[in-house]
C-alpha positions as CSV (number, residue, x, y, z in Angstrom):
1,M,0.0,0.0,0.0
2,R,1.1,3.4,-0.9
3,R,0.5,6.4,1.2
4,R,0.0,9.7,-0.2
5,Q,2.2,12.4,1.2
6,S,0.4,15.7,1.4
7,I,2.0,19.0,2.0
8,N,0.3,21.5,4.1
9,I,1.0,25.2,3.3
10,S,-0.4,27.7,5.7
11,L,0.3,31.2,6.5
12,A,2.3,31.1,9.8
13,A,-0.9,30.3,11.7
14,G,1.0,30.0,14.9
15,D,3.1,33.1,14.6
16,P,1.3,36.4,13.7
17,G,4.7,38.3,13.9
18,K,5.8,36.6,10.7
19,D,2.8,37.9,8.8
20,L,3.4,41.4,10.2
21,F,7.0,41.2,9.2
22,A,6.1,40.1,5.7
23,Y,3.6,43.0,5.2
24,L,6.2,45.5,6.5
25,F,8.8,44.1,4.2
26,L,6.5,44.4,1.2
27,L,5.6,48.0,2.1
28,I,9.3,48.9,2.4
29,M,10.1,47.3,-0.9
30,V,7.3,49.2,-2.7
31,F,8.4,52.5,-1.1
32,S,12.0,51.8,-2.1
33,F,11.0,51.0,-5.7
34,M,9.0,54.3,-5.9
35,L,12.0,56.2,-4.5
36,L,14.4,54.6,-7.1
37,M,12.0,55.4,-9.9
38,S,11.9,59.1,-8.9
39,L,15.7,59.3,-8.7
40,E,15.9,57.9,-12.2
41,Q,14.4,61.1,-13.7
42,P,16.8,63.9,-12.5
43,G,15.2,67.2,-11.8
44,S,11.7,66.0,-12.2
45,A,10.5,67.3,-8.8
46,Q,13.1,70.0,-8.1
47,A,12.5,72.7,-10.7
48,A,9.6,75.2,-10.4
49,P,7.3,75.6,-13.4
50,D,8.2,79.2,-13.9
51,Q,11.9,78.4,-14.0
52,K,11.3,75.8,-16.8
53,K,9.3,78.3,-18.9
54,R,11.5,81.4,-18.5
55,G,14.8,79.8,-17.7
56,G,15.7,82.6,-15.3
57,S,14.9,84.3,-12.1
58,T,11.5,85.8,-11.4
59,F,12.9,88.6,-9.3
60,S,12.8,92.1,-10.6
61,K,13.3,95.5,-9.1
62,V,10.3,97.8,-8.8
63,A,10.6,101.5,-8.2
64,K,9.2,102.6,-4.8
65,Q,6.7,105.0,-6.4
66,R,5.2,102.0,-8.4
67,L,4.7,99.8,-5.3
68,A,1.2,100.1,-3.8
69,T,0.1,99.1,-0.3
70,L,-3.5,98.0,0.3
71,E,-5.6,100.0,2.7
72,N,-9.0,98.9,4.1
73,R,-11.4,101.9,4.7
74,D,-15.1,101.4,5.3
75,S,-15.1,97.8,4.0
76,K,-13.4,98.9,0.8
77,I,-9.9,98.4,-0.5
78,Y,-7.8,101.4,-1.6
79,L,-4.4,101.5,-3.1
80,R,-1.8,103.8,-1.5
81,F,1.3,105.1,-3.3
82,G,3.0,107.2,-0.7
83,K,0.5,110.1,-0.1
84,D,-1.7,109.3,-3.1
85,I,-4.7,107.1,-2.7
86,Y,-6.5,105.4,-5.5
87,D,-9.9,103.6,-5.7
88,P,-9.3,100.5,-7.8
89,Q,-12.9,100.6,-9.1
90,T,-12.9,104.1,-10.4
91,D,-9.3,105.3,-10.8
92,L,-7.9,102.8,-13.4
93,K,-7.2,105.6,-15.9
94,R,-5.6,107.7,-13.3
95,L,-3.4,104.8,-12.2
96,E,-2.2,104.5,-15.8
97,Q,-1.7,108.3,-16.3
98,D,0.3,108.5,-13.1
99,K,2.4,105.6,-14.3
100,R,1.6,103.4,-11.2
101,I,1.0,100.5,-13.5
102,V,4.1,99.0,-15.0
103,I,3.9,98.2,-18.7
104,K,6.2,95.4,-20.0
105,K,6.7,94.9,-23.7
106,Q,7.9,91.6,-24.9
107,G,8.0,91.6,-28.7
108,K,4.5,92.3,-29.8
109,T,2.8,91.5,-26.5
110,I,2.2,94.2,-23.9
111,Q,1.6,93.2,-20.3
112,K,0.3,95.6,-17.6
113,V,1.3,94.8,-14.0
114,L,0.3,96.4,-10.8
115,Y,2.8,95.7,-8.0
116,I,1.4,95.5,-4.4
117,K,3.5,95.3,-1.3
118,K,3.0,92.1,0.6
119,T,2.1,92.7,4.2
120,K,1.4,90.3,7.0
121,D,-1.8,91.8,8.4
122,N,-3.9,94.5,6.7
123,G,-7.4,93.4,7.7
124,I,-8.6,92.7,4.2
125,S,-10.9,89.7,3.6
126,L,-10.6,87.3,0.7
127,S,-13.9,88.5,-0.8
128,Q,-12.6,92.1,-0.9
129,Y,-9.4,90.9,-2.6
130,L,-11.4,89.0,-5.2
131,E,-13.8,91.9,-5.9
132,T,-10.9,94.3,-6.3
133,F,-8.7,92.1,-8.4
134,K,-11.6,91.2,-10.7
135,S,-11.8,94.8,-11.9
136,F,-8.1,94.7,-12.8
137,S,-8.5,91.4,-14.6
138,D,-11.3,92.8,-16.6
139,H,-8.9,95.5,-17.9
140,N,-6.1,93.0,-18.6
141,I,-4.0,94.2,-15.6
142,S,-2.0,91.6,-13.8
143,I,-1.4,91.7,-10.0
144,A,2.0,90.9,-8.6
145,F,2.8,90.8,-4.9
146,A,6.2,92.2,-4.0
147,V,8.4,91.7,-1.0
148,T,10.6,94.5,0.1
149,I,14.2,93.7,0.8
């Protein structure tokens, strides 16, 4: 008579530590594989999008008389250039006449930019920002926040 020999394969039923070790090992291997794949493509996660497009620095000097600060009066935003105060809703032509808006020419394209000094706390809500900047956007004027050094 022949006896059949059977082989029992079970997942470490008696030792739950071995299962935990196997799961952790698998997790470490997957993480290591992902890390190696990201290192294979040099510079894929280090460069900012602006640097790729322009190939240079995005810093530029702005004359002090062209740098506005935002002021909140009676739940409305005003632009202050030294002693001069402008209402963004009604004084767009005056801002251009007084050369407060910087005009950049690149070939055939003309870009208008209004520089605003970035401050930590000026008591202006997000809805006020959006309402004010929408009027500039409607007139193709870009907003750039500047940091003084």
